[in-house]
MDAnalysis code that builds the backbone (N, CA, C; Angstrom):
import MDAnalysis as mda
import numpy as np

u = mda.Universe.empty(735, n_residues=245, atom_resindex=np.repeat(np.arange(245), 3), trajectory=True)
u.add_TopologyAttr("name", ["N", "CA", "C"] * 245)
u.add_TopologyAttr("resid", np.arange(1, 246))
u.add_TopologyAttr("resname", ["MET", "LEU", "SER", "ASP", "MET", "THR", "VAL", "ASP", "ILE", "LEU", "GLN", "MET", "ALA", "SER", "MET", "VAL", "LEU", "PHE", "PRO", "ARG", "SER", "CYS", "ALA", "GLY", "CYS", "GLY", "ALA", "ARG", "ASP", "SER", "VAL", "LEU", "CYS", "ASP", "ALA", "CYS", "SER", "GLN", "LEU", "PHE", "LEU", "ARG", "TRP", "ARG", "GLU", "ARG", "SER", "ILE", "ALA", "HIS", "SER", "PHE", "THR", "VAL", "PHE", "SER", "CYS", "GLY", "GLN", "TYR", "THR", "ARG", "ALA", "VAL", "ARG", "ASN", "ALA", "VAL", "LEU", "ALA", "TRP", "LYS", "ASP", "HIS", "GLY", "ASP", "GLU", "GLU", "LEU", "ASP", "ALA", "LEU", "PHE", "ALA", "SER", "LEU", "LEU", "ALA", "GLU", "ARG", "ILE", "ILE", "CYS", "VAL", "LEU", "LYS", "ASN", "ILE", "LEU", "SER", "THR", "ASP", "VAL", "GLN", "VAL", "CYS", "VAL", "VAL", "PRO", "ALA", "PRO", "SER", "SER", "PRO", "LYS", "SER", "VAL", "GLN", "SER", "ARG", "GLY", "ARG", "ALA", "HIS", "MET", "ASN", "ILE", "LEU", "SER", "ILE", "ARG", "ILE", "VAL", "GLN", "GLN", "ILE", "ASN", "ALA", "TYR", "THR", "GLN", "GLU", "GLN", "GLY", "SER", "ASN", "CYS", "ARG", "ALA", "HIS", "MET", "CYS", "PRO", "CYS", "LEU", "HIS", "ILE", "ASP", "ALA", "LYS", "ILE", "ARG", "LYS", "SER", "VAL", "THR", "ALA", "SER", "HIS", "ARG", "LYS", "GLU", "ARG", "ALA", "GLU", "ARG", "LEU", "SER", "LYS", "GLY", "LEU", "LEU", "TYR", "GLU", "PRO", "GLN", "HIS", "ALA", "GLY", "ASP", "ALA", "GLU", "GLY", "SER", "LYS", "ARG", "CYS", "THR", "ILE", "ILE", "LEU", "ASP", "ASP", "ILE", "VAL", "THR", "SER", "GLY", "ALA", "THR", "LEU", "ARG", "ALA", "CYS", "VAL", "ARG", "LEU", "LEU", "ARG", "SER", "ARG", "GLY", "GLU", "HIS", "VAL", "LEU", "ALA", "ALA", "PHE", "THR", "LEU", "SER", "ASP", "ALA", "ASP", "ARG", "HIS", "THR", "ALA", "ASP", "ASN", "ALA", "TYR", "TYR", "ALA"])
u.atoms.positions = np.array([
    [-1.861, 17.366, 27.392],
    [-1.818, 17.290, 26.106],
    [-1.569, 18.714, 25.346],
    [-0.117, 18.798, 24.526],
    [-0.109, 19.937, 23.220],
    [-1.122, 20.477, 22.578],
    [-0.734, 22.026, 22.647],
    [-2.005, 22.755, 22.192],
    [-1.617, 22.446, 20.157],
    [-2.770, 22.495, 19.798],
    [-2.022, 22.375, 18.339],
    [-1.197, 23.720, 17.726],
    [-1.636, 24.868, 18.532],
    [-0.686, 25.773, 18.758],
    [0.501, 25.521, 19.082],
    [0.923, 25.031, 19.807],
    [1.760, 24.396, 20.429],
    [2.976, 23.820, 19.429],
    [2.078, 22.615, 19.068],
    [2.407, 21.407, 17.781],
    [2.994, 22.146, 16.637],
    [2.567, 22.999, 16.143],
    [2.652, 23.937, 15.160],
    [4.443, 24.554, 15.093],
    [4.491, 25.313, 16.864],
    [5.622, 25.489, 16.904],
    [6.475, 25.010, 16.975],
    [6.564, 24.027, 17.694],
    [7.877, 22.504, 17.653],
    [8.495, 22.214, 16.292],
    [7.039, 21.844, 15.425],
    [7.445, 21.395, 13.900],
    [8.533, 22.753, 12.995],
    [7.272, 24.312, 13.847],
    [8.832, 24.659, 12.054],
    [9.762, 25.063, 13.394],
    [9.662, 24.843, 14.448],
    [11.406, 24.987, 15.063],
    [12.563, 23.990, 14.882],
    [11.635, 22.282, 13.972],
    [12.387, 21.733, 14.120],
    [13.057, 21.684, 12.386],
    [11.721, 22.103, 11.764],
    [11.956, 22.796, 10.316],
    [13.607, 23.173, 10.007],
    [13.599, 24.649, 11.600],
    [15.045, 25.560, 11.440],
    [16.155, 24.813, 11.505],
    [16.078, 23.764, 13.029],
    [17.147, 23.222, 13.466],
    [17.449, 21.963, 12.635],
    [16.604, 20.557, 12.027],
    [16.674, 20.415, 11.331],
    [15.775, 20.658, 9.701],
    [16.463, 21.354, 9.290],
    [16.335, 20.830, 7.827],
    [15.820, 19.799, 7.145],
    [14.148, 19.794, 6.121],
    [13.574, 18.832, 6.328],
    [14.338, 18.583, 4.588],
    [14.247, 17.350, 3.999],
    [14.507, 17.489, 2.609],
    [13.716, 16.163, 1.650],
    [13.153, 16.311, 0.651],
    [12.408, 15.778, -0.149],
    [12.690, 14.391, -0.250],
    [12.032, 13.526, 0.455],
    [12.191, 12.253, -0.144],
    [12.525, 11.307, -0.860],
    [11.992, 11.909, -2.823],
    [12.749, 11.900, -4.061],
    [13.906, 12.258, -4.056],
    [14.180, 13.221, -4.019],
    [15.099, 14.041, -4.720],
    [16.096, 15.334, -4.282],
    [16.153, 15.363, -2.790],
    [16.615, 16.146, -1.152],
    [16.379, 16.996, -1.726],
    [15.300, 17.345, -2.202],
    [15.804, 19.162, -2.745],
    [14.670, 20.023, -1.446],
    [15.786, 20.723, -0.820],
    [15.473, 21.224, 0.491],
    [13.731, 21.874, 1.040],
    [13.743, 22.118, 2.245],
    [12.672, 21.974, 2.208],
    [10.956, 20.899, 2.120],
    [10.649, 20.307, 2.254],
    [10.120, 19.401, 1.327],
    [10.085, 17.546, 2.088],
    [8.471, 17.738, 1.903],
    [8.557, 15.981, 2.370],
    [8.794, 14.944, 1.273],
    [7.435, 15.858, 0.312],
    [7.788, 15.115, -1.774],
    [7.755, 16.057, -2.515],
    [9.268, 16.343, -2.685],
    [8.833, 18.119, -3.805],
    [7.273, 17.470, -4.629],
    [7.375, 19.355, -5.521],
    [5.820, 18.745, -6.596],
    [6.606, 18.102, -7.624],
    [7.518, 18.125, -8.239],
    [8.037, 17.469, -9.113],
    [8.027, 15.516, -9.179],
    [8.170, 15.382, -7.945],
    [8.684, 13.929, -7.414],
    [6.900, 13.413, -6.783],
    [6.072, 14.049, -6.495],
    [5.008, 13.882, -5.777],
    [4.471, 13.923, -7.708],
    [4.693, 14.098, -8.439],
    [3.730, 14.285, -9.381],
    [3.817, 12.684, -10.516],
    [5.608, 12.363, -9.908],
    [5.568, 11.183, -10.685],
    [4.589, 9.683, -10.118],
    [4.043, 10.660, -8.929],
    [3.210, 9.223, -8.229],
    [1.445, 9.502, -8.919],
    [1.569, 10.406, -9.846],
    [0.390, 10.372, -10.651],
    [0.331, 10.063, -12.391],
    [1.530, 9.398, -12.614],
    [1.643, 8.532, -14.174],
    [1.094, 7.126, -13.552],
    [-0.156, 7.265, -13.303],
    [-0.547, 6.166, -13.336],
    [-0.232, 4.860, -14.117],
    [-0.305, 3.773, -13.668],
    [0.327, 2.289, -14.209],
    [-1.058, 0.941, -13.759],
    [-1.107, 0.266, -14.768],
    [-2.046, -1.551, -14.801],
    [-1.427, -1.919, -15.106],
    [-1.106, -3.459, -14.728],
    [-0.354, -4.443, -15.352],
    [-1.754, -5.890, -14.536],
    [-1.706, -6.852, -15.554],
    [-2.115, -8.062, -15.351],
    [-1.070, -8.925, -14.743],
    [-0.940, -9.156, -13.864],
    [-0.600, -10.424, -13.414],
    [-0.996, -11.372, -13.056],
    [-1.688, -11.966, -13.333],
    [-2.711, -13.318, -13.132],
    [-4.017, -13.640, -14.117],
    [-4.866, -14.466, -14.152],
    [-6.010, -14.705, -14.742],
    [-7.380, -13.301, -14.473],
    [-7.488, -11.991, -14.738],
    [-8.738, -11.684, -14.625],
    [-7.979, -10.922, -13.105],
    [-7.466, -10.683, -12.936],
    [-6.754, -9.626, -11.857],
    [-5.801, -8.986, -12.099],
    [-5.577, -7.405, -12.009],
    [-4.772, -6.429, -12.054],
    [-3.933, -5.579, -10.701],
    [-3.522, -4.812, -11.156],
    [-2.822, -4.420, -10.180],
    [-2.374, -3.133, -10.645],
    [-2.827, -1.939, -9.873],
    [-2.518, -0.668, -10.035],
    [-1.835, 0.189, -9.009],
    [-0.852, 0.467, -10.014],
    [-0.392, 1.420, -8.961],
    [0.056, 2.915, -9.797],
    [0.591, 3.791, -8.628],
    [0.840, 5.110, -8.663],
    [1.299, 5.804, -9.604],
    [2.920, 5.040, -9.960],
    [3.980, 5.448, -10.852],
    [4.116, 4.188, -10.911],
    [5.341, 4.572, -11.937],
    [7.276, 3.357, -12.360],
    [7.458, 4.019, -11.285],
    [8.822, 2.378, -10.964],
    [9.446, 2.461, -9.975],
    [11.027, 3.532, -10.743],
    [11.151, 4.807, -10.869],
    [11.866, 5.299, -11.339],
    [13.175, 5.588, -9.545],
    [13.634, 6.471, -9.732],
    [15.099, 6.769, -8.671],
    [14.753, 7.415, -8.005],
    [13.485, 8.499, -8.373],
    [13.087, 9.106, -7.240],
    [11.754, 8.599, -6.652],
    [11.185, 7.747, -7.455],
    [10.181, 7.318, -6.033],
    [10.794, 6.539, -5.711],
    [11.994, 5.792, -6.374],
    [12.378, 4.730, -5.259],
    [13.375, 5.275, -4.129],
    [13.392, 6.067, -4.424],
    [13.603, 6.349, -2.939],
    [13.102, 7.156, -1.674],
    [11.948, 7.837, -2.174],
    [10.676, 7.434, -1.453],
    [10.179, 6.475, -0.645],
    [10.138, 5.416, -1.891],
    [8.788, 4.760, -0.956],
    [10.160, 3.742, -0.352],
    [11.174, 4.034, -0.494],
    [12.376, 2.449, 0.738],
    [12.371, 3.357, 1.641],
    [13.120, 5.335, 1.620],
    [12.428, 5.932, 2.548],
    [11.653, 5.701, 3.296],
    [10.519, 5.811, 3.216],
    [9.468, 5.326, 4.046],
    [9.473, 4.575, 4.685],
    [9.369, 3.885, 3.894],
    [9.282, 1.725, 4.478],
    [10.537, 1.135, 5.043],
    [11.432, 1.434, 4.813],
    [12.904, 1.226, 5.619],
    [13.947, 1.982, 6.186],
    [13.019, 2.756, 6.091],
    [13.835, 3.723, 6.908],
    [12.776, 5.147, 7.769],
    [11.842, 4.516, 7.944],
    [10.731, 4.961, 8.960],
    [10.934, 6.672, 8.737],
    [10.181, 7.137, 7.165],
    [9.726, 8.675, 6.990],
    [8.611, 8.034, 7.184],
    [7.757, 8.646, 7.855],
    [6.721, 8.737, 8.710],
    [6.010, 9.981, 8.295],
    [6.813, 11.362, 7.691],
    [6.105, 12.129, 6.834],
    [5.481, 11.704, 5.625],
    [5.823, 10.240, 5.286],
    [4.934, 10.413, 3.908],
    [3.548, 9.195, 4.883],
    [3.202, 9.155, 5.369],
    [1.859, 8.353, 5.566],
    [1.102, 8.974, 4.794],
    [0.803, 10.173, 5.472],
    [-0.380, 10.875, 4.646],
    [-0.016, 11.162, 3.709],
    [0.148, 11.824, 2.733],
    [0.291, 11.862, 1.396],
    [0.248, 10.368, 0.845],
    [1.274, 9.231, 1.248],
    [1.286, 8.208, 0.332],
    [-0.108, 7.745, 0.610],
    [-1.275, 7.415, 1.548],
    [-1.733, 7.548, 2.011],
    [-3.245, 8.562, 0.759],
    [-2.933, 9.129, 0.479],
    [-4.009, 9.867, 0.120],
    [-3.537, 9.485, -1.479],
    [-2.594, 9.641, -1.608],
    [-1.618, 9.181, -3.830],
    [-2.706, 7.163, -3.776],
    [-2.626, 6.677, -2.366],
    [-3.198, 5.100, -3.072],
    [-5.331, 5.433, -3.219],
    [-5.350, 6.854, -1.823],
    [-7.093, 6.506, -1.930],
    [-7.088, 7.075, -2.883],
    [-6.551, 7.880, -3.838],
    [-7.373, 8.484, -4.961],
    [-6.976, 7.536, -6.253],
    [-6.514, 6.787, -6.139],
    [-5.739, 6.086, -7.338],
    [-7.453, 4.981, -7.093],
    [-7.605, 4.286, -5.545],
    [-8.168, 3.572, -5.446],
    [-10.139, 3.904, -6.104],
    [-9.721, 5.006, -5.775],
    [-11.422, 5.524, -5.616],
    [-11.690, 5.905, -7.125],
    [-10.863, 6.303, -7.703],
    [-10.920, 5.893, -9.062],
    [-11.445, 5.537, -9.615],
    [-10.882, 3.529, -9.359],
    [-10.795, 2.521, -10.464],
    [-12.095, 1.708, -9.655],
    [-12.233, 2.448, -8.059],
    [-13.369, 1.288, -7.589],
    [-14.716, 2.085, -7.464],
    [-15.014, 3.221, -8.088],
    [-16.049, 4.780, -8.386],
    [-16.958, 3.806, -8.379],
    [-17.830, 2.865, -9.174],
    [-18.498, 2.771, -9.677],
    [-19.500, 1.482, -7.923],
    [-18.032, 1.018, -7.776],
    [-18.421, -0.308, -6.554],
    [-18.884, 1.228, -5.705],
    [-17.705, 1.637, -4.848],
    [-18.340, 2.059, -4.205],
    [-19.235, 3.075, -3.593],
    [-20.064, 3.105, -5.006],
    [-21.348, 3.325, -4.967],
    [-22.420, 2.469, -4.207],
    [-22.540, 1.569, -4.094],
    [-23.124, 0.371, -4.178],
    [-22.990, -0.120, -2.175],
    [-23.955, -0.790, -2.142],
    [-23.839, -1.532, -0.849],
    [-23.485, -2.688, -0.470],
    [-21.982, -2.765, -0.559],
    [-20.797, -3.397, -0.372],
    [-20.178, -2.972, 0.463],
    [-19.025, -3.778, 1.064],
    [-18.116, -3.938, 2.404],
    [-17.132, -4.161, 1.930],
    [-16.416, -3.562, 1.683],
    [-14.802, -2.916, 0.962],
    [-13.710, -3.534, 2.242],
    [-13.270, -4.651, 2.052],
    [-12.689, -5.578, 2.298],
    [-10.924, -4.823, 2.089],
    [-9.982, -3.781, 3.052],
    [-8.971, -3.465, 3.121],
    [-7.770, -4.202, 3.684],
    [-7.285, -5.339, 2.756],
    [-5.836, -6.337, 2.438],
    [-4.326, -5.697, 2.344],
    [-4.019, -5.138, 3.543],
    [-2.367, -4.603, 3.612],
    [-1.544, -6.542, 3.006],
    [-1.460, -6.050, 1.833],
    [0.444, -7.339, 1.980],
    [1.673, -7.596, 2.949],
    [1.222, -8.126, 3.393],
    [2.051, -8.956, 5.236],
    [3.233, -9.070, 5.003],
    [4.197, -7.854, 5.668],
    [5.972, -8.232, 5.916],
    [6.391, -9.589, 6.941],
    [7.535, -9.026, 6.578],
    [7.744, -11.191, 7.609],
    [7.395, -10.268, 9.096],
    [8.069, -10.602, 10.047],
    [8.034, -10.548, 11.642],
    [9.608, -9.735, 12.123],
    [10.020, -10.468, 11.197],
    [11.855, -10.132, 11.057],
    [11.828, -8.320, 10.870],
    [10.917, -8.559, 9.571],
    [11.107, -7.114, 8.984],
    [10.629, -5.764, 9.627],
    [9.062, -6.388, 10.363],
    [8.295, -6.206, 10.960],
    [9.352, -5.211, 12.453],
    [9.885, -6.191, 12.540],
    [10.260, -5.505, 13.810],
    [11.368, -4.454, 13.644],
    [12.374, -5.232, 12.478],
    [13.812, -4.248, 11.945],
    [13.084, -2.365, 11.984],
    [11.789, -2.630, 11.113],
    [11.760, -1.447, 11.201],
    [11.141, -0.707, 11.890],
    [10.633, -1.506, 12.798],
    [9.764, -0.423, 14.179],
    [8.150, -1.390, 14.164],
    [7.458, -1.666, 13.116],
    [6.458, -1.107, 12.392],
    [5.711, -1.419, 11.470],
    [4.653, -2.037, 11.126],
    [3.886, -3.016, 9.768],
    [3.282, -1.102, 8.856],
    [4.399, -1.253, 8.264],
    [3.919, 0.120, 6.969],
    [3.279, -0.485, 6.502],
    [2.768, -1.223, 5.846],
    [1.242, -0.974, 4.454],
    [0.461, -1.415, 5.669],
    [0.548, -1.433, 7.638],
    [-0.842, -1.528, 7.909],
    [-1.584, -0.036, 8.570],
    [-0.137, 0.426, 8.870],
    [-0.512, 1.928, 9.322],
    [-0.862, 2.685, 7.939],
    [-0.697, 2.356, 6.431],
    [-0.918, 2.650, 4.736],
    [-2.543, 2.722, 5.404],
    [-2.904, 1.028, 5.990],
    [-4.387, 0.987, 5.060],
    [-5.725, 1.631, 6.027],
    [-4.985, 1.995, 7.736],
    [-5.766, 2.668, 8.258],
    [-6.055, 3.950, 7.859],
    [-5.612, 4.584, 6.875],
    [-6.020, 5.950, 7.060],
    [-6.359, 6.035, 5.174],
    [-6.261, 4.634, 5.172],
    [-6.782, 4.671, 3.618],
    [-8.061, 4.599, 3.462],
    [-8.672, 3.294, 4.632],
    [-9.639, 3.023, 4.918],
    [-10.809, 4.110, 5.376],
    [-9.636, 5.407, 6.245],
    [-10.588, 5.964, 6.794],
    [-10.763, 6.926, 5.414],
    [-10.058, 8.027, 4.119],
    [-10.322, 8.381, 3.414],
    [-11.794, 7.596, 2.044],
    [-11.870, 6.521, 2.230],
    [-12.596, 5.767, 1.317],
    [-13.822, 6.042, 1.371],
    [-14.052, 5.758, 3.694],
    [-15.362, 6.182, 3.720],
    [-15.218, 7.267, 4.031],
    [-14.525, 8.494, 4.559],
    [-15.239, 9.807, 3.982],
    [-16.003, 10.188, 2.709],
    [-15.113, 9.525, 1.563],
    [-15.375, 10.001, 0.847],
    [-16.339, 10.022, 0.058],
    [-17.443, 8.088, 0.488],
    [-18.364, 7.338, 0.297],
    [-19.595, 8.239, 1.039],
    [-19.292, 8.477, 2.285],
    [-20.396, 8.792, 3.770],
    [-20.851, 10.479, 2.734],
    [-19.807, 11.182, 1.586],
    [-19.645, 12.545, 0.958],
    [-20.567, 11.735, 0.303],
    [-20.165, 11.198, -0.660],
    [-21.642, 10.917, -2.394],
    [-22.795, 10.229, -1.529],
    [-23.395, 9.958, 0.343],
    [-24.312, 8.688, -0.001],
    [-24.634, 7.925, 0.312],
    [-23.162, 7.354, 0.230],
    [-23.181, 5.745, -0.735],
    [-22.906, 5.134, 0.922],
    [-23.564, 3.871, 0.828],
    [-24.117, 2.568, 1.943],
    [-22.593, 2.061, 2.606],
    [-21.372, 1.809, 1.278],
    [-20.067, 1.566, 0.984],
    [-19.421, 2.174, 2.701],
    [-19.054, 0.313, 2.724],
    [-17.813, 1.797, 4.329],
    [-16.622, 0.409, 3.809],
    [-15.295, 0.438, 4.238],
    [-14.475, 0.134, 3.784],
    [-13.771, -0.479, 5.469],
    [-12.748, -1.749, 5.223],
    [-12.482, -2.126, 6.805],
    [-10.828, -2.308, 6.304],
    [-9.672, -1.989, 7.014],
    [-9.143, -2.776, 7.268],
    [-8.680, -3.750, 8.190],
    [-8.620, -5.014, 7.577],
    [-8.790, -6.643, 7.317],
    [-6.742, -7.025, 6.920],
    [-6.418, -6.982, 8.409],
    [-4.844, -7.499, 8.298],
    [-4.857, -9.391, 8.698],
    [-5.033, -9.569, 7.824],
    [-6.280, -11.925, 7.484],
    [-4.626, -12.102, 6.959],
    [-3.006, -11.213, 6.646],
    [-2.563, -12.114, 6.126],
    [-1.353, -11.999, 6.141],
    [-0.364, -13.060, 6.845],
    [1.230, -13.402, 8.043],
    [1.691, -14.178, 7.380],
    [3.105, -13.692, 7.171],
    [4.086, -14.711, 6.873],
    [5.030, -15.606, 8.372],
    [4.437, -16.535, 7.615],
    [5.579, -17.120, 8.767],
    [6.386, -17.200, 9.096],
    [6.884, -17.031, 10.764],
    [8.534, -16.454, 11.278],
    [9.277, -17.273, 9.851],
    [9.536, -18.139, 10.173],
    [10.622, -19.303, 9.509],
    [10.592, -19.006, 8.070],
    [9.974, -18.151, 7.113],
    [10.138, -18.126, 5.692],
    [10.799, -16.937, 5.209],
    [11.904, -17.062, 4.893],
    [12.335, -15.796, 4.509],
    [11.338, -14.767, 3.468],
    [11.768, -13.771, 3.686],
    [10.475, -12.722, 2.265],
    [10.681, -13.048, 1.404],
    [9.908, -12.816, 0.053],
    [9.876, -13.328, -0.652],
    [10.723, -12.608, -1.607],
    [11.400, -11.394, -1.834],
    [12.532, -10.203, -2.549],
    [13.841, -11.171, -1.996],
    [13.741, -11.501, -0.478],
    [15.589, -12.312, -0.289],
    [15.442, -13.966, -1.356],
    [15.155, -13.969, -1.857],
    [15.219, -15.538, -2.428],
    [15.641, -14.595, -4.316],
    [16.512, -16.082, -4.662],
    [16.872, -15.733, -5.740],
    [16.309, -15.811, -7.284],
    [15.199, -16.814, -7.017],
    [14.386, -17.277, -8.193],
    [13.155, -17.003, -8.007],
    [12.228, -16.670, -9.306],
    [11.220, -16.294, -9.331],
    [10.282, -17.367, -8.537],
    [10.459, -18.240, -9.501],
    [9.755, -19.599, -9.149],
    [10.178, -20.353, -7.422],
    [11.279, -20.175, -7.058],
    [11.295, -20.199, -5.511],
    [10.607, -19.302, -4.786],
    [10.726, -18.080, -5.241],
    [10.597, -17.139, -4.016],
    [8.876, -17.374, -3.956],
    [8.051, -17.885, -5.307],
    [6.647, -17.917, -5.218],
    [6.296, -18.970, -4.490],
    [7.265, -20.246, -4.496],
    [7.374, -21.509, -3.731],
    [6.903, -21.015, -2.186],
    [7.821, -20.775, -1.952],
    [8.261, -20.185, -0.346],
    [7.511, -19.180, -0.060],
    [6.889, -18.113, -0.355],
    [5.969, -17.857, -0.030],
    [4.724, -18.054, 0.535],
    [4.046, -18.814, -0.884],
    [3.134, -19.973, -1.180],
    [2.950, -20.604, 0.812],
    [4.173, -21.392, 0.769],
    [4.243, -22.032, 2.115],
    [4.506, -21.924, 3.414],
    [4.499, -20.692, 3.250],
    [4.883, -19.142, 4.309],
    [3.693, -18.333, 4.760],
    [2.278, -18.351, 3.852],
    [1.539, -16.795, 3.855],
    [0.278, -17.965, 4.300],
    [0.251, -16.988, 5.810],
    [-1.071, -17.767, 6.824],
    [-2.301, -16.972, 6.015],
    [-3.286, -17.175, 6.320],
    [-4.855, -16.418, 6.308],
    [-5.603, -17.196, 7.864],
    [-5.731, -15.596, 8.192],
    [-6.547, -15.548, 9.911],
    [-7.606, -14.988, 9.348],
    [-8.716, -15.302, 9.753],
    [-9.931, -14.408, 9.309],
    [-10.610, -13.448, 9.924],
    [-11.075, -12.289, 9.264],
    [-11.171, -11.082, 10.250],
    [-12.649, -10.396, 10.093],
    [-13.002, -10.477, 10.694],
    [-15.139, -9.778, 10.741],
    [-14.947, -8.632, 10.243],
    [-15.421, -8.612, 9.203],
    [-15.682, -6.454, 8.271],
    [-16.239, -5.864, 8.669],
    [-17.618, -6.298, 9.760],
    [-18.391, -5.106, 10.271],
    [-19.200, -4.737, 9.223],
    [-19.799, -6.107, 8.177],
    [-20.440, -6.186, 7.148],
    [-21.666, -6.172, 7.736],
    [-22.991, -5.399, 7.355],
    [-23.683, -5.644, 8.085],
    [-24.683, -6.664, 7.055],
    [-25.931, -7.301, 7.888],
    [-27.158, -8.407, 7.409],
    [-27.252, -8.286, 5.531],
    [-26.933, -8.964, 4.466],
    [-27.729, -8.698, 3.609],
    [-26.533, -7.744, 2.487],
    [-25.036, -7.556, 3.100],
    [-24.698, -6.678, 1.814],
    [-23.668, -7.472, 2.086],
    [-22.712, -6.916, 0.217],
    [-22.059, -7.713, -0.169],
    [-20.478, -7.588, -0.045],
    [-19.683, -8.811, -0.158],
    [-17.929, -8.256, 0.582],
    [-17.022, -8.384, -0.672],
    [-16.440, -7.702, -0.362],
    [-15.322, -7.906, -1.489],
    [-13.945, -7.638, -0.973],
    [-12.613, -7.321, -1.486],
    [-11.351, -7.225, -1.181],
    [-10.711, -6.658, -2.044],
    [-9.751, -5.986, -1.531],
    [-8.445, -5.517, -2.168],
    [-7.287, -5.322, -1.298],
    [-6.192, -5.516, -2.170],
    [-5.306, -6.240, -1.870],
    [-3.749, -4.785, -1.752],
    [-3.269, -4.251, -0.975],
    [-1.965, -2.745, -1.221],
    [-1.017, -3.270, 0.077],
    [-0.265, -3.229, -1.185],
    [1.099, -2.912, -1.390],
    [2.276, -2.413, -1.483],
    [2.987, -1.844, -1.231],
    [4.114, -1.251, -1.682],
    [4.460, -0.941, -2.735],
    [5.457, -1.667, -3.248],
    [5.909, -1.868, -4.649],
    [5.956, -3.997, -5.383],
    [5.162, -3.535, -6.614],
    [4.949, -4.635, -7.630],
    [6.215, -4.556, -8.652],
    [6.909, -5.900, -8.407],
    [7.361, -6.266, -8.968],
    [7.666, -7.504, -10.532],
    [8.055, -9.071, -10.047],
    [7.197, -10.044, -10.530],
    [5.758, -10.044, -10.238],
    [5.623, -9.884, -9.293],
    [4.007, -9.894, -9.263],
    [3.315, -11.492, -7.816],
    [5.207, -12.148, -8.081],
    [4.790, -12.956, -7.168],
    [3.970, -13.459, -6.263],
    [4.166, -12.057, -5.277],
    [4.145, -11.609, -4.044],
    [2.662, -11.338, -3.809],
    [1.878, -10.835, -4.336],
    [0.695, -10.209, -4.981],
    [-0.480, -11.725, -5.347],
    [0.163, -12.182, -6.365],
    [-0.028, -13.795, -7.155],
    [-0.695, -14.725, -5.488],
    [0.760, -14.671, -4.654],
    [0.143, -15.920, -3.911],
    [-0.478, -15.532, -3.140],
    [-0.653, -14.403, -2.016],
    [-1.807, -13.543, -1.904],
    [-3.282, -13.492, -2.034],
    [-3.284, -13.455, -3.278],
    [-4.818, -13.610, -4.353],
    [-5.214, -14.842, -4.037],
    [-4.191, -16.139, -4.602],
    [-4.976, -17.488, -4.745],
    [-4.942, -17.711, -3.234],
    [-4.512, -17.426, -1.769],
    [-4.818, -17.958, -0.698],
    [-6.122, -17.145, 0.158],
    [-6.267, -15.971, -0.322],
    [-7.455, -15.155, -0.018],
    [-8.594, -16.399, -1.004],
    [-8.121, -16.369, -2.295],
    [-9.428, -17.071, -3.002],
    [-9.782, -18.621, -2.669],
    [-8.899, -19.175, -2.074],
    [-9.461, -20.591, -1.497],
    [-9.858, -20.013, 0.045],
    [-9.569, -19.367, 0.207],
    [-11.164, -18.537, 1.191],
    [-12.233, -18.544, 1.349],
    [-12.648, -17.933, -0.187],
    [-14.048, -17.508, -0.424],
    [-13.977, -15.903, -0.597],
    [-13.066, -15.243, -0.201],
    [-13.206, -14.328, -0.370],
    [-13.202, -13.450, -1.948],
    [-13.883, -12.993, -2.062],
    [-14.008, -12.182, -3.576],
    [-12.653, -10.754, -3.724],
    [-11.656, -11.681, -4.568],
    [-10.432, -10.253, -4.265],
    [-10.895, -9.290, -5.827],
    [-10.603, -8.007, -5.830],
    [-11.146, -7.696, -6.893],
    [-9.999, -7.003, -7.642],
    [-8.826, -6.477, -6.882],
    [-7.290, -6.192, -7.530],
    [-7.070, -5.485, -5.992],
    [-5.651, -4.945, -7.311],
    [-4.179, -4.431, -6.457],
    [-3.832, -3.631, -6.451],
    [-3.536, -2.757, -5.162],
    [-3.404, -2.027, -5.762],
    [-2.335, -1.153, -4.830],
    [-1.074, -0.712, -5.571],
    [-0.047, 0.031, -5.076],
    [0.949, 0.736, -5.272],
    [1.760, 1.077, -4.634],
    [2.537, 2.869, -4.579],
    [3.299, 2.449, -6.082],
    [4.580, 1.552, -5.956],
    [4.643, 1.694, -7.284],
    [4.853, 0.507, -8.840],
    [5.367, 0.275, -9.795],
    [5.669, -0.241, -10.235],
    [6.481, -0.737, -10.572],
    [7.739, -1.576, -10.670],
    [9.230, -2.193, -10.892],
    [8.936, -3.082, -11.518],
    [7.627, -2.940, -12.672],
    [7.808, -4.154, -14.411],
    [8.936, -3.634, -15.172],
    [9.883, -4.462, -14.590],
    [11.567, -4.563, -15.839],
    [11.529, -4.689, -17.134],
    [10.223, -4.891, -17.551],
    [9.968, -5.090, -19.220],
    [8.991, -4.013, -19.826],
    [8.821, -2.952, -18.606],
    [7.626, -1.631, -19.579],
    [8.614, -0.206, -19.165],
    [9.327, -0.683, -17.764],
    [10.159, 1.246, -17.234],
    [11.659, 1.037, -17.734],
    [11.770, 2.260, -18.378],
    [13.149, 2.809, -18.947],
    [13.243, 3.925, -17.615],
    [14.827, 2.769, -17.259],
    [15.450, 3.415, -16.278],
    [15.217, 3.993, -15.326],
    [14.465, 2.746, -14.824],
    [14.558, 2.636, -14.132],
    [15.618, 2.002, -12.584],
    [15.662, 2.264, -11.852],
    [15.953, 1.786, -10.555],
    [15.804, 0.527, -9.580],
    [16.492, -0.317, -9.230],
    [15.511, -1.667, -8.772],
    [16.457, -1.621, -7.153],
    [15.723, -2.316, -6.477],
    [16.330, -2.288, -5.052],
    [17.432, -4.330, -5.360],
])
């Protein structure tokens, strides 16, 4: 097992041999530079269904797009901790009152297709959700609250269904996802008598078709879904000079 000092030395050597650049703008010697990090603090919120709001860290501008896709599609694992912290901060701010109560929070990552997971080599939202749950629980423990968060990967996409963003029309995307979205009950470790609520996490919200399908399925199974949280909002109607995948 490598010591912490050895790990630090190896990381410094790696930076010298293979200089790191900002995932957003390409600036040297930074995972995500200060300027690009600030773009994820321009919080946004958007209603995508009746009584359902998506809270996002930032708008889907060029730098945000570059960073999210570098992490999502190109395996930039150094962004895991940073993105988890950004989303956890957003969640804690929105749910501050709820997190002070005796409630179990189910953190549900939006699912990726089996083909996408295989291509990327990991389920990126699951990895992010685990870190976020840890940060939420650290916050509630510090506040003396009995609230606890749990990672609940209860949604899956049928391997026969193409990922929603590949379909050409919004209605078609929604229909395909609704047919291919599967629910698997998860034990949330809830104590007897405690209440349970659910939030959904995703990387990007565009039309909201994916999240709406997730909400419908979860609510049909009796889950009390509060809101969704994403790294970026790619709403074409309000974004200025934004870039889309």
